[in-house]
C-alpha positions in Angstrom: 0.0 0.0 0.0 1.2 3.5 -0.8 1.4 6.0 2.0 1.1 9.7 1.4 4.2 11.6 2.5 3.9 14.3 5.0 5.9 17.3 3.9 6.9 18.0 7.5 8.2 14.4 8.2 11.7 13.2 7.9 12.6 11.4 4.6 14.3 8.5 6.5 11.2 7.6 8.5 11.5 3.8 8.7 7.9 2.8 9.2 6.6 4.4 6.0 7.6 3.9 2.4 6.2 4.2 -1.1 5.1 1.0 -2.7 7.0 0.1 -5.9 5.7 -3.0 -7.6 8.9 -3.4 -9.7 11.4 -3.2 -6.9 12.1 -6.9 -6.7 12.1 -7.5 -10.4 15.3 -7.5 -12.4 13.5 -5.8 -15.3 14.5 -2.4 -16.7 11.2 -0.6 -16.2 12.2 2.2 -18.5 12.2 -0.3 -21.4 9.1 -2.2 -20.3 6.6 -0.2 -22.4 8.7 0.6 -25.5 6.8 -1.4 -28.2 8.2 -2.1 -31.6 6.9 0.1 -34.4 6.9 -2.6 -37.1 4.9 -5.8 -37.1 6.5 -8.9 -35.6 6.4 -12.1 -37.6 6.9 -15.7 -36.6 8.2 -16.8 -39.9 10.3 -14.8 -42.4 7.9 -15.7 -45.3 5.2 -13.7 -43.5 7.3 -10.5 -43.5 7.7 -10.6 -47.3 3.9 -10.7 -47.9 2.5 -7.2 -48.2 -1.2 -8.2 -48.1 -3.7 -10.0 -45.9 -4.1 -13.8 -46.3 -7.2 -15.0 -48.2 -9.0 -15.9 -44.9 -8.3 -12.5 -43.4 -9.4 -10.8 -46.6 -12.6 -12.8 -46.6 -13.4 -12.0 -43.1 -12.5 -8.3 -43.5 -14.6 -7.6 -46.6 -17.5 -9.7 -45.5 -17.6 -7.9 -42.1 -17.1 -4.4 -43.5 -19.8 -5.1 -46.0 -22.3 -6.4 -43.5 -21.5 -3.6 -41.0 -21.9 -0.8 -43.6 -25.0 -2.4 -45.1 -26.6 -2.9 -41.8 -25.9 0.7 -40.7 -27.3 2.1 -44.0 -30.3 -0.2 -43.9 -31.0 0.7 -40.3 -31.0 4.4 -41.3 -33.3 3.7 -44.2 -35.6 1.6 -42.0 -35.7 4.3 -39.4 -36.8 6.8 -42.1 -39.5 4.4 -43.3 -40.6 3.6 -39.7 -41.1 7.3 -39.0 -43.1 7.7 -42.2 -45.4 4.8 -41.3 -46.4 6.3 -38.0 -50.1 7.2 -37.8 -51.7 9.9 -35.7 -53.6 7.5 -33.5 -50.6 5.4 -32.6 -49.4 5.3 -28.9 -45.8 6.0 -28.1 -45.1 2.3 -27.6 -46.5 1.5 -31.0 -44.5 4.3 -32.6 -41.3 3.0 -31.1 -42.2 -0.5 -32.2 -42.7 0.6 -35.8 -39.4 2.4 -35.9 -37.5 -0.5 -34.4 -39.1 -3.1 -36.6 -38.4 -1.0 -39.7 -34.8 -0.4 -38.7 -34.1 -4.0 -37.9 -35.8 -5.5 -40.9 -34.3 -3.2 -43.5 -30.9 -3.3 -41.7 -30.8 -7.1 -41.9 -31.8 -7.2 -45.5 -29.3 -4.6 -46.8 -26.6 -5.9 -44.4 -26.9 -9.4 -45.7 -26.8 -8.2 -49.3 -23.6 -6.1 -48.7 -22.0 -9.0 -46.8 -22.6 -11.4 -49.7 -21.1 -8.8 -52.1 -18.0 -8.5 -49.8 -17.7 -12.3 -49.6 -17.9 -12.6 -53.4 -15.4 -9.8 -53.9 -12.9 -11.2 -51.4 -13.0 -14.7 -52.8 -12.6 -13.5 -56.4 -9.8 -11.1 -55.5 -7.9 -13.8 -53.7 -8.4 -16.2 -56.6 -7.3 -13.6 -59.2 -4.2 -12.7 -57.2 -3.4 -16.4 -56.8 -3.7 -17.2 -60.5 -2.0 -14.0 -61.7 0.6 -14.0 -58.9 0.3 -10.3 -58.8 -1.6 -8.0 -56.5 -2.3 -4.8 -58.5 -5.1 -2.6 -59.8 -6.0 -5.1 -62.5 -6.7 -7.8 -60.0 -9.0 -5.6 -58.0 -10.9 -4.4 -61.1 -11.4 -8.0 -62.4 -12.7 -9.0 -59.0 -15.1 -6.1 -59.0 -16.4 -6.9 -62.5 -16.7 -10.6 -61.5 -18.5 -9.7 -58.3 -21.1 -7.6 -60.1 -21.6 -10.4 -62.7 -22.0 -13.1 -60.1 -24.3 -11.1 -57.9 -26.7 -10.3 -60.7 -26.3 -13.6 -62.7 -29.7 -15.0 -61.7 -31.5 -12.0 -63.1 -30.3 -12.7 -66.7 -27.3 -11.9 -68.9 -28.3 -8.2 -69.4 -28.6 -7.6 -65.6 -25.3 -9.5 -65.1 -23.5 -7.3 -67.6 -24.9 -4.1 -65.9 -24.0 -5.5 -62.5 -20.4 -6.2 -63.7 -20.1 -2.7 -65.1 -21.3 -1.2 -61.8 -19.0 -3.4 -59.8 -16.0 -2.4 -62.0 -16.8 1.3 -61.8 -17.2 1.1 -58.0 -13.9 -0.6 -57.5 -12.3 1.9 -59.9 -13.7 4.7 -57.9 -12.5 3.1 -54.6 -9.0 2.7 -56.1 -8.9 6.3 -57.3 -10.1 7.5 -53.9 -7.4 5.5 -52.1 -4.7 6.9 -54.4 -6.0 10.4 -53.9 -6.0 9.9 -50.1 -2.4 8.6 -50.2 -1.3 11.6 -52.3 -3.1 14.5 -50.8 -3.8 13.6 -47.1 -0.6 13.6 -45.0 -0.5 10.8 -42.4 
């Protein structure tokens, strides 16, 4: 236990001392919290790879897609829930309409965006594996393929439009990332 020092007391008072949890350890406490600035790898092969593994990529894009879609869907459902409120509704019924609208629309759009993220991550990892190159072309091909696969059940015309939309969205994302790297100092 730490005792507060009395300013009028003698420094050599033998029955009082400050508690130091590191006094019996042979650890340099100054170096205890200096963490490395670069990632630490178990195997040297891991340090040469400059991208996430396919499993990490799959989890990342699926999770980000579901989270973003659920948030946007919840906002859209909130808006539709507020529009569906009638003048004769009680407060409990109004809250219920809003929550039901938010939850239902949030789940629907979140699942759709999660599937799109899953398709994109799988296609991107496959294209990178077969081309043995992680560049802009791999991302664009994965975006085109994702749009085509997502809309394939609606017919060839819808699949072509979906592929074009997927390619354009990935192109915009790549251009935005390059602009952020260039113009936003970190």
